[in-house]
Structure formats: structure tokens, C-alpha cells
C-alpha positions as CSV (number, residue, x, y, z in Angstrom):
1,M,-11.8,15.4,5.1
2,P,-15.1,14.3,6.2
3,M,-18.1,16.6,6.6
4,Q,-19.4,17.7,9.9
5,A,-23.2,17.4,10.7
6,A,-23.5,21.1,11.2
7,E,-22.0,21.8,7.7
8,I,-24.5,19.3,6.1
9,E,-27.4,20.9,8.0
10,A,-26.2,24.5,6.9
11,L,-26.0,23.7,3.3
12,I,-29.5,22.1,3.4
13,K,-31.1,25.0,5.3
14,A,-29.5,27.5,2.9
15,A,-31.5,26.0,0.1
16,L,-34.6,25.1,2.2
17,P,-34.7,27.9,4.9
18,D,-37.8,26.5,6.4
19,A,-36.6,22.9,6.7
20,Q,-36.4,20.8,9.9
21,V,-33.3,18.9,9.5
22,T,-32.0,16.1,11.7
23,I,-28.6,14.6,11.0
24,E,-27.2,11.4,12.5
25,D,-23.7,10.0,12.1
26,L,-24.4,6.2,11.4
27,A,-21.0,4.8,11.8
28,G,-19.2,7.3,14.0
29,D,-16.7,8.0,11.4
30,G,-18.1,11.3,9.8
31,D,-18.5,9.6,6.5
32,H,-21.8,7.8,6.9
33,W,-24.7,10.0,7.6
34,A,-28.6,9.8,7.8
35,A,-30.7,13.0,7.4
36,T,-34.3,13.6,7.8
37,V,-35.4,16.8,6.0
38,V,-39.0,18.1,6.4
39,S,-40.0,21.2,4.3
40,S,-43.0,22.8,2.7
41,A,-41.1,23.0,-0.5
42,F,-41.6,19.2,-0.8
43,K,-45.3,19.5,-0.8
44,G,-46.9,17.9,-3.9
45,I,-43.6,16.7,-5.5
46,S,-42.3,13.2,-5.9
47,R,-39.8,11.6,-3.4
48,V,-37.2,11.5,-6.2
49,K,-37.5,15.3,-6.9
50,Q,-37.3,15.9,-3.1
51,H,-34.1,14.0,-3.0
52,Q,-32.7,15.7,-6.0
53,I,-33.4,19.1,-4.2
54,V,-31.4,17.9,-1.2
55,Y,-28.6,16.6,-3.2
56,A,-28.5,19.9,-5.2
57,A,-28.2,21.8,-1.9
58,L,-25.0,19.8,-1.0
59,Q,-23.4,21.5,-3.9
60,G,-21.5,18.5,-5.4
61,R,-20.1,17.2,-2.2
62,M,-21.9,14.0,-2.4
63,G,-19.6,11.1,-3.2
64,G,-16.6,13.2,-2.3
65,E,-16.4,14.9,1.0
66,L,-19.8,13.3,1.9
67,H,-19.4,9.6,1.3
68,A,-22.8,8.3,2.2
69,L,-26.1,9.9,3.0
70,A,-29.3,8.0,3.9
71,L,-32.1,10.4,3.2
72,Q,-35.6,10.7,4.3
73,T,-37.6,13.6,3.1
74,S,-41.2,14.8,3.5
75,A,-43.5,17.7,3.5
76,P,-45.1,18.8,6.9
77,T,-48.2,17.2,7.9
């Protein structure tokens, strides 16, 4: 069963409580998502590490319930 946008957002916010999260369904099928995540936790760390933090927040659902996620991360400006 595909994941819902609210579930993706809740998982990310559970790991990054200050995060501003925007989720978009790219294909209208509930399987292909884009997420923009802005969090102070990303300040001073590489983009790769930022993405790893978000993927860890998804608790192993990437590649299963969550088929595809285009991810943009940044620290607040």
C-alpha cells in the first residue's frame, strides 16, 4: 500500500521536530513523491548527511511502501 503525504511528513517531523516539510505527489499515484525539508539540524553538515538523516527518519520504508522520493534539504537561512 502506498504511503500518504501526511505519514511521510509525520515521520520526518518526528525525527526533526523543527523541520518545515513540503510534500508533493509527483505522479498522482501515491508512489512518487518530492519532499523539501528545511531544518536547523542540517546546519553545517553535508547534503549527503542531510539526506541520510531524512532517509533514517523514514524507518526503512524507502524502496518498500515509499517507492520514490525526490529530496531537497537545507538549513534555514
